[in-house]
Backbone bond lengths (Angstrom), bond angles and torsions (degrees), N, CA, C in turn:
res aa  C-N    CA-C-N  psi(-1)  N-CA   C-N-CA  omega(-1)  CA-C   N-CA-C  phi
1 M - - - 1.429 - - 1.568 110.28 -
2 A 1.352 111.42 148.51 1.463 118.44 178.76 1.501 106.13 -91.24
3 F 1.404 114.66 133.93 1.451 118.24 178.97 1.438 109.36 -103.21
4 I 1.385 118.81 122.38 1.385 125.19 -174.31 1.515 110.88 -124.84
5 R 1.376 117.00 125.52 1.479 119.59 179.17 1.508 106.08 -115.36
6 P 1.384 115.71 94.50 1.494 121.69 -176.61 1.505 113.85 -71.43
7 A 1.277 120.73 -24.05 1.415 121.85 178.21 1.477 110.02 -162.36
8 A 1.355 116.38 159.06 1.432 120.11 -178.81 1.481 110.86 -61.46
9 G 1.322 116.30 131.28 1.386 122.57 178.50 1.478 118.16 87.43
10 S 1.404 115.09 -3.17 1.460 120.14 178.82 1.533 106.39 -130.69
11 V 1.408 112.32 145.17 1.443 119.29 -175.30 1.476 107.34 -130.11
12 R 1.267 120.31 135.73 1.440 123.23 175.25 1.520 111.09 -130.61
13 W 1.347 114.01 123.96 1.476 119.77 179.50 1.494 105.80 -97.19
14 M 1.291 118.97 129.05 1.502 123.80 -178.43 1.502 105.24 -123.77
15 P 1.336 120.12 114.53 1.422 119.61 174.09 1.450 114.08 -70.47
16 E 1.299 118.21 135.09 1.442 121.21 175.85 1.588 106.81 -69.44
17 P 1.333 115.54 143.38 1.430 120.22 179.48 1.557 110.73 -63.69
18 G 1.283 117.47 115.49 1.423 121.85 179.46 1.571 112.74 -81.75
19 A 1.338 113.04 174.06 1.390 117.92 -172.58 1.571 108.51 -60.40
20 G 1.338 119.42 -42.28 1.451 123.53 179.64 1.565 113.47 -58.64
21 R 1.377 113.43 -42.72 1.477 115.53 -176.72 1.518 109.41 -77.04
22 Q 1.299 115.27 -30.80 1.561 116.59 175.27 1.508 110.77 -66.42
23 R 1.430 114.52 -37.77 1.469 115.09 -179.64 1.497 113.01 -66.47
24 R 1.351 115.72 -42.70 1.457 119.58 177.11 1.501 114.60 -62.50
25 L 1.379 116.48 -39.01 1.432 122.72 171.65 1.474 113.09 -58.12
26 A 1.353 116.04 -48.45 1.517 119.16 178.46 1.494 111.12 -62.23
27 E 1.331 119.22 -32.93 1.459 120.60 179.11 1.509 110.05 -69.89
28 E 1.389 119.78 -37.10 1.422 121.75 178.76 1.548 107.91 -66.09
29 L 1.320 117.84 -44.55 1.462 119.64 -179.16 1.480 111.18 -62.28
30 E 1.304 118.47 -40.70 1.486 122.67 -178.99 1.517 108.36 -63.10
31 E 1.344 116.45 -45.79 1.441 117.78 179.06 1.512 114.07 -61.38
32 A 1.335 115.87 -30.28 1.464 120.98 -179.61 1.574 112.37 -77.59
33 G 1.342 115.82 -15.40 1.339 122.45 -179.51 1.559 121.91 121.68
34 L 1.356 113.71 3.02 1.426 121.40 -179.31 1.576 111.32 -110.55
35 V 1.257 116.12 117.70 1.496 119.44 170.32 1.518 105.60 -98.47
36 V 1.330 114.77 125.70 1.499 121.19 -178.08 1.521 106.62 -77.89
37 D 1.314 114.80 103.32 1.480 119.36 178.56 1.544 110.37 -91.90
38 G 1.334 114.88 -175.84 1.508 118.06 -178.84 1.442 113.49 92.76
39 S 1.357 113.72 -174.39 1.457 120.96 -178.88 1.581 110.18 -69.16
40 D 1.286 114.57 168.28 1.466 121.03 173.92 1.520 111.03 -63.38
41 D 1.361 113.02 -37.18 1.459 117.99 174.84 1.503 114.06 -58.94
42 F 1.353 115.90 -47.24 1.460 121.26 -178.37 1.524 108.58 -68.64
43 R 1.327 119.29 -41.54 1.434 123.31 175.82 1.517 111.49 -54.05
44 S 1.321 116.90 -45.14 1.487 121.13 -178.63 1.551 110.04 -69.41
45 L 1.368 117.44 -36.41 1.378 121.93 179.43 1.560 110.14 -65.34
46 L 1.270 115.41 -45.52 1.501 119.43 179.33 1.455 113.82 -64.85
47 L 1.344 115.89 -46.57 1.519 119.22 179.07 1.525 111.30 -63.62
48 E 1.320 117.51 -35.36 1.477 120.80 -179.72 1.545 108.39 -65.81
49 E 1.323 115.47 -43.30 1.490 116.00 -178.08 1.554 112.43 -69.15
50 I 1.366 115.45 -37.18 1.449 116.04 175.84 1.460 114.15 -63.47
51 D 1.412 112.81 -43.33 1.417 116.13 178.89 1.549 112.15 -63.20
52 H 1.306 118.49 -36.29 1.429 121.39 174.43 1.522 112.97 -59.85
53 A 1.416 115.07 -43.57 1.467 118.31 179.90 1.485 114.60 -66.47
54 L 1.369 115.02 -30.04 1.448 118.15 -179.21 1.566 110.92 -81.31
55 R 1.354 114.55 -27.13 1.458 119.72 -179.68 1.506 111.19 -124.82
56 P 1.321 116.75 69.69 1.502 118.77 -172.83 1.465 113.12 -77.64
57 P 1.383 117.84 163.19 1.433 119.63 172.97 1.519 109.25 -67.49
58 V 1.316 112.68 153.41 1.515 121.26 176.94 1.545 108.14 -123.93
59 H 1.326 113.58 129.20 1.427 119.07 -177.23 1.519 108.77 -127.95
60 E 1.321 117.40 118.29 1.443 118.79 -177.23 1.572 115.14 49.22
61 R 1.343 112.12 48.41 1.429 126.36 -176.09 1.579 114.45 56.47
62 R 1.295 112.89 18.30 1.465 117.58 173.97 1.504 112.66 -101.97
63 V 1.324 118.76 119.89 1.465 122.01 178.60 1.525 108.28 -85.88
64 V 1.258 119.68 117.26 1.420 122.85 -171.89 1.513 112.10 -79.69
65 S 1.342 118.62 149.45 1.465 123.21 174.39 1.551 106.80 -84.79
66 S 1.331 117.31 171.73 1.458 122.02 -177.13 1.557 107.65 -161.58
67 G 1.270 114.99 159.80 1.457 122.42 173.91 1.477 112.26 -157.42
68 A 1.364 116.37 134.94 1.451 121.76 178.16 1.567 107.70 -137.05
69 I 1.341 111.43 138.70 1.512 120.21 175.33 1.566 104.07 -111.37
70 L 1.328 113.29 117.03 1.470 119.98 -171.43 1.556 112.43 -104.04
71 Q 1.329 115.37 126.99 1.424 125.23 166.44 1.507 112.18 51.17
72 P 1.387 117.34 62.70 1.472 120.42 179.39 1.539 109.31 -70.30
73 H 1.309 116.83 144.94 1.529 121.33 -177.32 1.470 112.18 -114.59
74 T 1.312 121.98 -10.07 1.457 122.69 -178.17 1.538 112.23 -87.83
75 D 1.228 115.87 165.95 1.494 122.69 179.91 1.589 111.09 -70.83
76 P 1.332 116.80 118.14 1.474 115.84 178.72 1.554 117.34 -50.80
77 A 1.289 115.16 -20.57 1.511 118.42 177.84 1.467 112.77 -67.90
78 T 1.333 118.88 -16.44 1.475 123.70 -177.66 1.627 112.62 -96.49
79 W 1.305 112.60 -9.40 1.445 115.32 -169.18 1.604 112.22 -67.32
80 E 1.339 119.32 -44.80 1.454 118.95 -177.59 1.529 111.26 -64.64
81 A 1.310 116.47 -43.45 1.474 117.06 -177.59 1.565 108.41 -66.82
82 G 1.331 118.87 -38.01 1.407 123.21 -173.75 1.534 113.58 -68.79
83 T 1.391 114.47 -38.81 1.409 122.70 -179.52 1.533 114.90 -93.91
84 Q 1.404 116.68 -12.60 1.452 120.68 -171.74 1.539 112.41 53.69
85 L 1.328 114.11 39.41 1.496 123.65 174.71 1.497 106.54 -118.14
86 T 1.325 116.14 150.46 1.420 122.22 160.39 1.557 110.66 -89.37
87 I 1.335 120.06 118.80 1.445 122.00 -168.10 1.526 107.13 -113.93
88 T 1.293 117.21 127.59 1.463 124.14 170.62 1.559 110.05 -103.63
89 R 1.367 117.47 125.74 1.339 117.45 -175.49 1.571 107.55 -120.37
90 S 1.357 114.48 146.58 1.477 120.60 176.42 1.549 109.58 -147.83
91 P 1.294 116.50 148.20 1.470 116.36 -177.12 1.516 115.53 -70.65
92 A 1.290 117.56 143.66 1.489 120.55 -178.59 1.518 109.75 -130.69
93 D 1.303 119.25 10.42 1.450 123.18 -171.09 1.560 109.69 -77.19
94 Q 1.336 117.79 -12.34 1.523 118.53 179.58 1.573 109.35 -88.70
95 H 1.314 115.09 -7.28 1.515 118.45 179.41 1.485 115.81 -99.58
96 R 1.294 118.29 139.50 1.417 120.79 175.71 1.493 109.11 -59.38
97 L 1.312 117.86 152.65 1.398 122.88 -173.88 1.524 114.32 -55.81
98 P 1.343 119.36 -51.12 1.483 118.30 178.22 1.563 113.57 -55.40
99 A 1.264 117.90 -41.39 1.477 120.84 178.42 1.521 111.40 -68.46
100 A 1.385 119.62 -36.44 1.414 119.20 178.41 1.550 113.59 -67.73
101 R 1.336 114.74 -33.28 1.449 120.24 -179.07 1.510 113.01 -68.05
102 L 1.298 118.96 -22.44 1.489 122.22 -174.91 1.508 108.88 -60.96
103 F 1.297 121.91 -20.95 1.465 123.43 -175.30 1.445 115.49 -101.49
104 A 1.362 120.14 -2.03 1.437 125.92 -173.37 1.471 111.33 -107.04
105 D 1.439 115.05 103.22 1.500 118.37 -172.87 1.562 112.03 -93.42
106 G 1.377 114.42 -4.58 1.483 116.66 179.20 1.530 111.53 75.82
107 L 1.313 120.54 11.39 1.451 126.69 175.62 1.533 112.72 -119.87
108 S 1.317 110.70 -76.24 1.555 117.92 177.86 1.556 109.51 -100.45
109 S 1.302 120.26 -19.07 1.447 120.31 179.73 1.496 108.21 -127.02
110 W 1.381 113.86 142.01 1.426 122.74 -174.81 1.483 112.12 -137.93
111 L 1.326 119.91 153.87 1.417 124.27 173.18 1.479 104.51 -107.07
112 L 1.375 114.29 127.47 1.440 122.99 -179.17 1.539 104.28 -103.25
113 R 1.320 113.70 121.97 1.559 117.64 -176.11 1.482 107.54 -119.86
114 R 1.311 113.86 144.12 1.507 121.13 173.37 1.510 108.97 -130.20
115 T 1.286 113.85 161.92 1.461 117.51 -175.84 1.493 113.23 -72.39
116 D 1.428 117.95 -16.96 1.373 119.40 177.75 1.546 114.43 -94.81
117 D 1.411 111.08 12.62 1.481 121.01 173.63 1.570 112.98 68.79
118 V 1.413 116.31 14.51 1.453 120.30 171.27 1.498 106.44 -83.24
119 N 1.322 119.66 82.43 1.497 122.23 -174.60 1.513 112.42 -99.03
120 E 1.332 111.76 159.36 1.473 116.57 -177.71 1.522 107.59 -141.75
121 W 1.408 114.20 159.26 1.428 122.86 164.48 1.460 107.84 -97.16
122 M 1.287 116.42 143.11 1.491 122.96 177.31 1.486 107.73 -128.49
123 V 1.323 120.69 131.46 1.387 126.06 178.06 1.555 108.61 -123.68
124 F 1.323 118.08 124.50 1.397 124.58 179.93 1.599 108.71 -95.06
125 D 1.299 110.56 157.11 1.517 116.98 -178.40 1.501 113.00 -79.66
126 R 1.394 116.11 -6.22 1.408 119.37 172.05 1.559 109.00 -155.69
127 P 1.289 119.11 161.34 1.478 120.39 -179.10 1.507 108.82 -64.68
128 A 1.379 112.80 137.16 1.447 121.52 175.43 1.531 109.69 -136.93
129 G 1.314 113.38 70.59 1.464 117.59 -171.24 1.525 113.94 -124.16
130 S 1.352 118.34 4.36 1.420 119.70 178.08 1.579 108.10 -73.72
131 E 1.345 112.71 163.19 1.537 112.19 173.49 1.502 114.30 -59.27
132 R 1.262 114.55 -35.92 1.564 116.68 179.67 1.564 104.82 -64.71
133 D 1.296 121.34 -41.64 1.465 122.99 176.72 1.488 111.51 -60.18
134 L 1.277 120.25 -39.53 1.495 123.54 -177.43 1.507 109.43 -65.39
135 V 1.345 117.22 -40.67 1.462 122.86 178.63 1.517 111.45 -59.45
136 V 1.384 111.98 -46.79 1.486 114.92 177.92 1.552 113.54 -66.49
137 L 1.314 117.53 -42.09 1.451 120.75 177.06 1.504 111.40 -56.94
138 A 1.346 115.63 -47.59 1.457 121.52 -179.09 1.559 112.36 -58.78
139 S 1.299 112.92 -42.15 1.495 119.23 -179.94 1.521 111.14 -69.53
140 V 1.290 117.75 -47.39 1.493 119.71 -175.95 1.499 112.97 -68.97
141 F 1.358 114.92 -38.11 1.512 118.24 -179.06 1.485 107.95 -86.95
142 D 1.337 122.54 -10.02 1.461 123.28 -168.44 1.557 111.13 44.62
143 A 1.355 111.36 59.46 1.455 119.63 -173.84 1.498 109.37 -139.29
144 T 1.279 116.71 173.38 1.423 124.99 170.36 1.487 111.32 -100.85
145 I 1.362 119.55 129.68 1.469 122.68 -176.37 1.603 106.54 -108.80
146 V 1.276 115.46 132.91 1.511 119.71 170.20 1.498 106.47 -122.42
147 Q 1.358 113.45 125.52 1.460 118.75 -179.47 1.474 113.49 -136.11
148 R 1.389 116.41 136.29 1.415 121.15 163.35 1.504 109.14 -104.65
149 H 1.295 118.08 109.65 1.479 124.88 -176.07 1.544 109.67 -70.65
150 P 1.293 119.06 148.21 1.507 119.92 178.56 1.502 111.31 -58.42
151 A 1.323 118.39 -26.07 1.483 119.99 174.84 1.550 115.40 -74.40
152 G 1.346 112.51 -4.15 1.463 118.70 -178.22 1.480 120.59 100.43
153 A 1.354 119.28 -11.21 1.438 122.84 179.32 1.498 109.06 -71.23
154 V 1.364 113.73 138.15 1.497 121.35 175.39 1.527 106.55 -111.36
155 R 1.346 114.92 128.19 1.517 119.28 -179.15 1.500 109.80 -134.40
156 V 1.309 112.84 145.27 1.477 121.01 171.28 1.517 106.91 -121.07
157 A 1.304 119.13 128.05 1.427 125.58 -177.44 1.476 110.03 -125.23
158 G 1.360 115.48 145.05 1.479 121.37 177.82 1.470 111.26 -176.03
159 S 1.292 117.37 -166.98 1.477 120.68 -178.98 1.523 109.49 -65.10
160 F 1.331 119.34 -19.66 1.384 123.04 -178.33 1.583 114.75 -80.41
161 G 1.365 113.25 -8.18 1.471 118.60 -172.26 1.492 117.62 116.85
162 I 1.287 115.75 -139.03 1.472 120.81 -179.34 1.568 112.93 -137.38
163 L 1.294 113.27 128.83 1.420 118.13 172.33 1.470 111.46 -108.85
164 R 1.376 122.41 131.47 1.452 124.75 -179.61 1.530 106.13 -119.83
165 W 1.342 116.31 133.98 1.437 124.82 171.14 1.484 111.11 -80.31
166 Q 1.322 122.46 122.56 1.436 122.96 -175.86 1.534 113.13 -106.85
167 G 1.303 116.81 21.28 1.457 120.65 177.17 1.463 111.33 95.59
168 F 1.333 119.10 -30.93 1.465 121.54 -177.11 1.520 112.51 -138.45
169 S 1.308 114.35 -14.33 1.474 118.61 178.77 1.575 110.82 -156.18
170 W 1.319 117.76 171.03 1.438 122.17 175.67 1.489 111.09 -97.03
171 H 1.356 117.71 140.83 1.454 121.55 168.07 1.512 111.49 -115.00
172 Y 1.367 113.28 131.39 1.433 120.31 -174.89 1.507 114.07 -103.45
173 E 1.283 121.46 130.02 1.449 124.12 172.77 1.574 105.80 -120.54
174 P 1.367 114.23 117.91 1.458 117.27 176.81 1.510 113.80 -67.95
175 P 1.307 120.46 162.95 1.475 120.47 177.39 1.477 113.04 -60.11
176 V 1.349 118.64 141.88 1.419 121.09 -173.58 1.586 112.36 -59.18
177 H 1.294 114.07 -32.69 1.510 118.54 -179.49 1.541 113.78 -58.81
178 T 1.307 114.08 -28.28 1.511 118.50 178.20 1.470 112.08 -74.51
179 W 1.355 119.00 -15.89 1.494 121.75 177.07 1.584 110.52 -82.51
180 I 1.312 114.83 -26.92 1.507 118.65 -165.65 1.556 112.22 -58.25
181 D 1.284 116.81 -42.23 1.426 119.40 -176.47 1.526 111.03 -57.47
182 A 1.331 115.68 -37.35 1.412 123.14 -175.02 1.524 112.38 -82.43
183 V 1.406 115.03 -26.59 1.464 119.48 -176.13 1.537 113.05 -95.80
184 A 1.309 114.18 -46.89 1.482 117.84 -177.81 1.544 111.37 -90.83
185 A 1.353 114.81 73.44 1.425 118.93 -170.08 1.578 114.05 -72.76
186 T 1.386 114.52 -52.48 1.481 120.19 176.46 1.465 111.73 -134.67
187 S 1.327 116.18 172.59 1.489 121.89 176.99 1.549 114.07 -64.13
188 A 1.353 114.29 -21.96 1.493 118.37 179.33 1.493 110.28 -69.24
189 H 1.312 119.04 -16.37 1.516 118.90 176.56 1.594 111.56 -91.13
190 G 1.303 114.29 2.89 1.507 114.27 175.65 1.538 114.44 101.65
191 D 1.242 114.48 -179.57 1.444 125.38 -178.24 1.489 113.80 -62.74
192 S 1.309 120.07 113.33 1.428 122.72 -176.29 1.568 113.65 -62.10
193 G 1.368 112.76 -29.90 1.424 115.75 176.68 1.532 114.16 -67.05
194 V 1.351 117.64 -35.72 1.434 119.41 173.60 1.503 113.90 -64.94
195 I 1.361 113.09 -45.03 1.450 120.70 175.39 1.558 111.25 -53.63
196 E 1.339 114.69 -48.26 1.452 118.80 -179.76 1.489 112.47 -59.68
197 D 1.373 116.75 -41.27 1.452 119.62 178.91 1.505 111.71 -67.72
198 L 1.269 116.93 -34.34 1.445 121.68 175.98 1.540 112.15 -62.52
199 L 1.338 114.08 -41.92 1.487 120.74 179.81 1.538 106.63 -67.95
200 K 1.315 119.99 -45.11 1.442 121.57 -179.78 1.590 111.31 -57.42
201 F 1.346 113.65 -43.15 1.390 120.33 177.35 1.531 113.41 -64.43
202 A 1.314 115.35 -43.64 1.490 120.24 177.02 1.533 111.46 -61.06
203 I 1.319 116.99 -45.62 1.420 119.33 -172.31 1.577 110.78 -79.82
204 H 1.310 117.97 -49.78 1.467 120.48 -168.00 1.533 111.55 -93.25
205 D 1.352 120.43 -23.59 1.467 120.60 -178.75 1.522 109.99 -101.56
206 L 1.325 118.36 -34.00 1.452 120.46 -176.98 1.502 111.86 -98.63
207 G 1.316 114.43 -57.38 1.508 120.15 -175.19 1.528 113.20 -62.35
208 S 1.294 113.01 -33.66 1.561 116.01 -179.57 1.443 112.10 -70.26
209 L 1.375 118.84 -25.61 1.425 123.38 177.08 1.526 113.16 -101.70
210 R 1.298 114.74 8.70 1.554 120.44 -177.63 1.455 112.61 54.61
211 I 1.348 114.46 47.67 1.483 117.83 173.80 1.502 106.78 -102.88
212 G 1.370 118.11 109.27 1.466 120.82 177.37 1.505 111.55 -69.05
213 A 1.315 115.24 140.13 1.485 117.72 179.92 1.457 111.02 -161.16
214 L 1.362 119.10 165.37 1.455 127.34 173.24 1.579 104.44 -121.57
215 L 1.323 117.44 125.25 1.456 120.24 173.79 1.541 108.04 -120.48
216 I 1.353 115.80 129.45 1.401 122.23 -175.40 1.543 107.45 -119.88
217 F 1.328 114.87 124.92 1.452 120.89 179.28 1.476 108.39 -111.84
218 R 1.377 117.31 112.62 1.462 122.31 -177.36 1.578 104.23 -106.47
219 P 1.360 118.48 116.31 1.453 119.60 -171.78 1.503 115.66 -79.46
220 N 1.378 115.70 -13.03 1.450 115.78 176.96 1.550 112.16 -129.56
221 G 1.292 116.08 174.40 1.447 117.30 -174.42 1.537 113.75 -95.18
222 A 1.298 117.07 10.56 1.454 120.13 -178.47 1.584 110.23 -68.47
223 P 1.270 117.42 151.32 1.458 121.04 -176.99 1.547 107.88 -58.15
224 G 1.365 116.41 139.98 1.428 120.16 177.06 1.482 115.34 -101.39
225 P 1.299 117.44 -172.14 1.460 121.55 176.20 1.483 112.89 -56.93
226 V 1.320 116.90 162.28 1.432 120.87 178.04 1.591 108.88 -69.56
227 V 1.299 115.82 132.95 1.440 119.93 176.79 1.558 108.14 -137.51
228 E 1.305 114.82 165.16 1.558 119.40 -179.87 1.509 106.47 -108.70
229 E 1.357 114.45 108.61 1.510 117.56 177.40 1.531 111.88 -80.64
230 L 1.305 116.15 116.68 1.439 120.87 -175.66 1.470 115.38 -99.88
231 L 1.335 116.52 -10.28 1.478 122.11 -179.91 1.454 111.90 -129.44
232 P 1.328 117.14 158.46 1.508 119.52 176.66 1.538 110.95 -64.98
233 T 1.331 113.11 163.28 1.498 118.88 178.31 1.547 109.90 -56.07
234 P 1.298 119.79 128.49 1.437 125.15 -174.21 1.511 110.75 -82.05
235 P 1.278 120.20 165.90 1.493 121.58 173.11 1.578 105.98 -62.53
236 P 1.403 115.17 152.37 1.386 118.41 179.14 1.559 117.60 -77.57
237 L 1.336 113.34 64.75 1.519 116.72 179.54 1.506 112.86 -69.19
238 R 1.243 111.47 143.45 1.547 117.32 -173.18 1.534 109.22 -107.93
239 I 1.299 116.37 125.46 1.483 118.53 179.80 1.575 112.74 -67.82
240 R 1.339 114.99 -15.84 1.545 116.48 -178.75 1.534 108.80 -98.04
241 R 1.336 121.62 8.15 1.424 123.29 177.55 1.491 109.03 -114.16
242 A 1.337 115.02 114.51 1.476 119.45 -170.17 1.552 111.79 -59.20
243 T 1.281 120.14 -36.78 1.446 122.82 -179.38 1.538 115.01 -65.43
244 H 1.330 113.40 -15.82 1.443 120.12 -177.29 1.601 111.55 -91.56
245 L 1.270 116.08 -10.57 1.467 118.19 -176.20 1.514 118.35 -73.87
246 A 1.338 114.70 -36.06 1.475 119.99 175.01 1.503 115.23 -58.19
247 P 1.338 116.69 -52.03 1.500 117.42 177.11 1.485 114.18 -62.67
248 L 1.310 115.12 -34.46 1.506 121.71 177.88 1.515 110.46 -65.02
249 R 1.314 115.96 -46.23 1.455 120.39 177.26 1.477 112.06 -66.55
250 H 1.267 120.98 -36.03 1.460 123.78 177.49 1.440 111.86 -65.14
251 A 1.365 119.62 -41.62 1.432 121.89 177.31 1.460 112.70 -67.90
252 L 1.309 121.21 -40.68 1.424 123.99 -179.57 1.485 114.00 -66.13
253 A 1.332 118.05 -25.59 1.452 122.41 179.71 1.576 110.41 -73.00
254 Q 1.349 114.05 -13.37 1.505 117.57 -174.30 1.442 113.60 -110.88
255 I 1.369 123.00 -3.64 1.410 121.92 -173.22 1.561 111.11 -129.36
256 D 1.309 115.57 164.84 1.481 122.03 166.49 1.466 105.45 -104.42
257 G 1.373 117.59 173.50 1.454 121.79 -178.34 1.511 114.73 93.48
258 A 1.267 115.43 176.18 1.468 118.23 -171.52 1.518 107.98 -104.76
259 A 1.368 114.97 157.37 1.441 125.21 174.54 1.545 106.31 -107.65
260 V 1.251 117.81 124.84 1.512 124.07 -175.52 1.515 108.28 -107.29
261 F 1.377 114.68 130.21 1.472 120.34 -178.13 1.542 108.13 -119.27
262 D 1.326 119.90 143.15 1.414 120.10 176.17 1.494 112.57 -84.29
263 G 1.364 116.35 -172.37 1.468 119.33 -174.00 1.484 115.70 -63.90
264 D 1.343 119.98 -19.88 1.449 125.43 176.57 1.515 113.25 -90.70
265 G 1.343 115.40 -1.81 1.482 118.39 -178.59 1.514 114.75 83.91
266 V 1.359 115.27 21.66 1.478 121.67 179.75 1.518 108.70 -93.23
267 L 1.309 118.00 133.33 1.421 121.78 176.05 1.597 113.79 -68.12
268 R 1.308 115.75 119.96 1.415 117.55 -176.48 1.577 112.98 -113.57
269 Q 1.317 120.04 -27.08 1.440 121.79 178.47 1.549 105.63 -141.26
270 L 1.347 114.16 151.50 1.429 121.26 -178.56 1.523 110.17 -144.10
271 G 1.284 116.22 142.30 1.482 121.01 179.65 1.517 110.42 71.21
272 V 1.283 117.51 33.93 1.510 122.36 -177.39 1.466 109.65 -82.90
273 R 1.370 117.97 132.96 1.451 123.71 176.86 1.576 105.99 -95.60
274 L 1.334 113.44 122.12 1.496 117.48 -176.59 1.482 109.73 -82.39
275 V 1.400 115.89 132.57 1.460 119.39 -179.54 1.449 109.11 -117.73
276 P 1.463 118.08 102.29 1.455 117.07 -175.39 1.530 114.77 -70.66
277 S 1.210 115.37 153.31 1.511 121.93 177.23 1.536 106.85 -72.13
278 D 1.348 113.45 164.52 1.489 120.22 174.79 1.573 107.06 -61.47
279 A 1.357 115.92 -41.02 1.418 117.09 -178.32 1.538 113.73 -64.58
280 A 1.274 117.03 -36.38 1.457 122.27 178.04 1.518 111.32 -65.58
281 E 1.394 115.06 -42.46 1.464 120.11 -179.59 1.449 109.12 -63.85
282 Q 1.359 119.00 -36.41 1.485 118.82 -176.58 1.539 111.51 -81.44
283 A 1.350 115.68 -33.48 1.521 120.05 -171.38 1.554 111.98 -88.10
284 V 1.352 115.21 -25.63 1.481 118.42 -171.52 1.548 109.41 -115.59
285 D 1.344 113.73 119.91 1.463 119.51 -178.76 1.554 110.19 -71.39
286 A 1.293 114.89 154.51 1.496 120.65 174.37 1.481 106.95 -65.17
287 L 1.351 111.34 149.26 1.518 119.65 179.96 1.528 110.09 -137.38
288 R 1.365 117.17 117.42 1.433 120.96 -178.45 1.544 109.60 55.35
289 G 1.340 116.04 -124.97 1.482 120.38 -173.13 1.542 109.78 -96.08
290 T 1.316 111.73 -169.88 1.486 122.65 -178.15 1.507 108.49 -61.08
291 R 1.308 122.36 -43.47 1.439 124.92 -175.44 1.506 110.20 -58.25
292 H 1.380 115.78 -52.13 1.491 119.03 -175.30 1.566 111.31 -68.84
293 T 1.345 114.30 -37.32 1.460 117.70 -177.49 1.538 105.52 -66.66
294 S 1.304 120.59 -43.93 1.495 120.72 178.61 1.504 112.79 -61.23
295 A 1.384 115.83 -41.15 1.495 119.34 179.48 1.513 110.96 -64.03
296 R 1.289 117.04 -40.38 1.490 121.25 -173.87 1.539 107.25 -70.44
297 R 1.365 118.67 -43.11 1.443 121.51 -174.96 1.550 109.01 -74.29
298 Y 1.377 118.57 -35.18 1.418 118.61 174.35 1.495 110.61 -62.52
299 S 1.265 122.07 -40.33 1.457 125.16 -175.85 1.588 108.07 -67.86
300 H 1.310 117.87 -23.22 1.477 119.71 175.22 1.541 108.74 -73.18
301 D 1.357 118.34 -35.21 1.420 123.75 -177.28 1.550 111.85 -79.24
302 D 1.371 115.98 -23.77 1.429 121.95 -174.51 1.554 105.85 -129.16
303 P 1.348 117.59 74.12 1.516 118.78 -164.12 1.520 114.29 -69.51
304 L 1.322 122.03 -13.89 1.424 119.49 177.56 1.519 110.64 -91.09
305 A 1.332 118.11 -10.60 1.464 122.51 -177.34 1.547 109.47 -75.96
306 T 1.325 114.90 150.04 1.470 120.82 170.21 1.549 105.15 -108.17
307 V 1.345 114.44 125.62 1.458 122.15 -178.90 1.510 110.90 -113.67
308 I 1.294 116.69 124.29 1.466 121.25 -179.49 1.510 108.24 -114.41
309 A 1.347 114.82 124.24 1.478 120.35 178.17 1.487 110.04 -110.66
310 V 1.332 117.14 125.36 1.505 122.70 -178.43 1.532 106.29 -107.42
311 S 1.352 116.68 120.14 1.424 119.11 178.68 1.533 111.19 -74.20
312 D 1.300 116.78 155.44 1.484 118.01 -179.07 1.550 110.39 -76.59
313 D 1.279 115.27 -3.79 1.511 115.60 170.58 1.528 113.46 -108.33
314 G 1.382 115.76 10.78 1.437 117.47 165.87 1.583 115.91 117.37
315 P 1.359 119.94 -41.40 1.453 118.52 -178.05 1.520 114.42 -60.60
316 V 1.302 118.81 156.15 1.475 124.91 -178.58 1.490 113.23 -126.54
317 S 1.348 119.52 135.88 1.425 125.79 178.38 1.492 109.37 -121.60
318 V 1.297 116.77 147.63 1.513 124.19 176.78 1.478 112.00 -123.13
319 F 1.293 120.47 127.58 1.477 127.76 -174.04 1.537 109.32 -119.02
320 R 1.326 115.27 145.51 1.453 123.40 166.52 1.494 110.06 -152.64
321 D 1.381 115.43 135.79 1.432 122.20 177.11 1.560 113.03 49.93
322 G 1.350 114.98 40.20 1.474 122.27 174.94 1.525 113.30 79.01
323 E 1.371 118.34 8.74 1.416 117.45 -179.40 1.516 109.77 -121.92
324 V 1.333 114.59 155.34 1.476 119.65 175.01 1.565 107.70 -86.53
325 L 1.364 113.89 117.90 1.486 117.80 178.34 1.456 111.41 -79.85
326 V 1.366 117.28 -46.26 1.441 120.09 -178.13 1.502 108.79 -160.67
327 N 1.266 118.91 152.31 1.490 121.42 174.94 1.525 112.32 -154.73
328 S 1.268 117.42 165.80 1.485 119.99 -178.24 1.505 106.14 -119.36
329 H 1.300 123.73 24.37 1.395 125.33 172.48 1.579 108.40 -71.85
330 A 1.326 116.72 151.68 1.382 117.29 -173.89 1.539 114.54 -68.22
331 D 1.381 114.04 -21.44 1.446 117.31 176.94 1.487 114.57 -92.08
């Protein structure tokens, strides 16, 4: 057992993850869609960090956040440019692991761990702890990221995509680039870059926060199906402009109805109620709840449009011409 003294007068015993617990955790991750590759040393390192994130220390009823960047493979000289962060690094390999973890909050400060125990502390000039940030960090560092967010979410990010712990099971979201071949079929369906950014927003900004939403991308300016506009014309927020995503996410968290984007990825309508045609109601079966059924039937009536439905429990589905192109639901 590891003996940890988090504060004077209080003692916390934390059992190190044994082989049996690591094996069960690896099985859970594999069932969710992640096979832990790499050397045995890296496998143990990753499982140890995930176990720590799932079973964190508690001090005065406060559950602490944490963040670890595991086994980066890229040149450190590229990290600041790639992440657009100012990064301060200092060695942590002379400190025992419990002490080193005290300073890694998984937002602005991180523990970088390697299998050779040459570990570091890293401090960013701003917080970088959203799911979108984790995807960027994992890509730039070519590393695996394990985070326990202050809000309680546990995430694992890497080249494989994102795994989220949902309190009783893992949810897996594959990398967005693996969706593109299925979604961006021809030029008639619009700019694949806009579609990719809509998918990133749906998965990492909405799904990660369990914000249910409908996003409709209409690649041309031709009149679309009849809809009911319930809100005034919104500001022209752009899905490809990072500074526009926070207000868009904030608005979607407060309304029902769909958000409609034009061929350039500019928001044109918000809070739209979709009204399916009689033909769509007869030809397209219901799917899951109202949101998914509305999305699927709308896509039948507007066959060039790409319709993205985000469930309020996280998974994302993409529809076109009445069909499901791809989804991350467990079934």
